[in-house]
C-alpha positions in Angstrom: 19.0 34.7 47.3 19.6 34.3 43.9 18.2 37.4 42.6 17.2 38.3 39.3 14.9 40.8 36.8 12.9 39.4 34.0 10.6 40.7 31.5 6.8 39.9 32.0 6.3 37.0 29.4 3.1 34.7 28.9 4.8 32.1 31.0 4.4 35.0 34.1 1.6 37.0 33.4 -0.7 35.3 35.8 1.8 35.2 38.6 2.4 39.0 37.9 -1.1 39.9 38.3 -1.7 37.5 41.2 1.1 39.4 43.2 -0.1 41.2 46.2 1.5 43.9 48.8 0.9 43.8 52.4 -2.7 44.7 52.9 -1.5 48.0 54.8 0.8 48.9 51.7 -2.2 48.7 49.4 -3.3 52.5 49.4 0.2 53.4 48.3 0.8 51.4 45.3 -1.4 50.8 42.7 -1.5 47.2 41.9 0.5 45.3 39.1 -2.5 45.3 36.3 -2.7 48.5 36.6 1.4 49.0 35.9 1.1 46.7 33.5 -1.7 48.4 31.3 0.3 51.9 32.1 3.8 50.2 30.6 1.5 48.9 27.2 0.5 53.0 26.8 4.0 54.4 27.8 5.4 51.7 25.7 9.8 52.5 25.0 9.1 54.7 28.2 8.2 52.3 30.5 10.1 49.5 32.0 8.6 46.7 33.8 10.3 43.9 35.1 9.5 41.1 37.3 11.7 40.3 40.2 12.6 36.7 41.0 14.2 35.1 43.4 15.2 31.8 42.9 11.6 30.0 41.0 10.0 32.5 43.2 8.2 35.9 42.1 8.6 38.0 44.9 8.0 41.7 43.5 7.6 43.9 40.5 9.2 47.2 39.7 8.3 49.8 36.9 10.8 52.4 35.8 10.3 55.4 33.9 12.8 56.4 31.4 13.3 60.0 30.4 9.4 61.2 30.5 9.0 65.0 30.7 7.7 65.4 34.4 5.2 68.1 34.1 3.1 68.7 31.0 3.1 72.4 32.4 6.9 73.0 32.5 10.0 72.7 30.3 9.7 69.8 27.8 13.9 69.9 28.2 12.9 68.5 31.8 13.2 65.1 31.3 13.3 62.5 34.4 14.3 58.9 34.8 13.4 56.7 37.6 11.5 54.6 39.8 7.4 54.5 39.0 5.9 51.5 40.8 7.8 48.8 43.3 5.5 46.1 44.5 6.9 43.4 46.9 5.0 40.3 47.7 3.6 40.6 51.3 5.3 37.7 52.1 8.7 38.7 51.2 9.0 42.3 52.9 11.7 42.9 55.0 14.2 40.4 52.9 15.8 42.6 50.5 14.1 42.8 47.7 13.0 46.5 47.5 16.7 47.3 47.7 17.6 45.1 45.3 14.4 46.8 43.1 15.9 49.8 43.3 19.7 49.4 42.8 18.6 47.5 39.5 16.4 50.3 38.5 20.1 52.3 39.2 21.9 50.7 37.8 19.7 50.4 34.4 19.7 54.1 34.8 23.6 54.6 34.9 23.4 52.4 32.0 21.3 54.7 29.6 23.3 58.0 30.7 21.1 59.1 33.6 22.7 61.1 36.6 19.7 61.3 38.7 17.2 58.3 40.0 13.6 59.8 40.9 10.8 58.3 42.9 7.2 59.9 44.4 5.6 58.1 47.6 3.0 58.9 49.7 3.9 61.0 52.9 3.1 59.5 56.2 4.1 57.0 58.8 2.6 53.8 56.4 4.3 55.3 53.1 7.3 54.1 52.2 9.6 57.2 52.9 11.6 56.0 55.7 13.0 53.2 53.4 13.6 55.6 50.4 15.3 57.8 53.1 17.9 54.7 54.2 18.5 54.3 50.4 19.8 57.9 49.7 17.1 59.5 48.3 16.6 63.0 49.2 13.4 65.1 49.1 13.4 67.9 46.5 10.6 70.1 47.8 8.2 69.4 44.8 5.4 67.4 44.9 3.3 65.6 42.4 0.0 65.3 43.4 -0.1 64.5 46.7 2.9 62.6 46.6 6.7 63.8 47.5 9.3 63.3 44.8 12.3 62.3 45.7 15.8 61.6 43.9 19.1 60.5 43.9 22.3 61.2 42.7 23.6 58.4 40.4 
């Protein structure tokens, strides 16, 4: 594997928009098009990246950088983490998701963060077991109907 992250460019936008997760995961993660719209709206607070294995696009990730967690809470409670993770259906189980989480971890460390947050849909078909294997622990909080997890960096 020769894995790397790249920014979304005019040359890669069509491939990014065509990226599809496994059908049973579609209810757990928004499509790339929504993520790119959110990245545009949130500007510097969003960190979208494409995941390539050689010349093949195998996934998409987007981190959130230092955003207030909840508008109802203390504005000083700022967090960073993994906002979105889409691994192509045919790329499941090949280590691309782990690579993505590790890339976000490394970027957050570089920026001085001490924790990486993520949310996921609870249930057997959600990604909870994946995040557990990577060392995330649940915080006891929820974000809407999503479980909140954290990884100490």
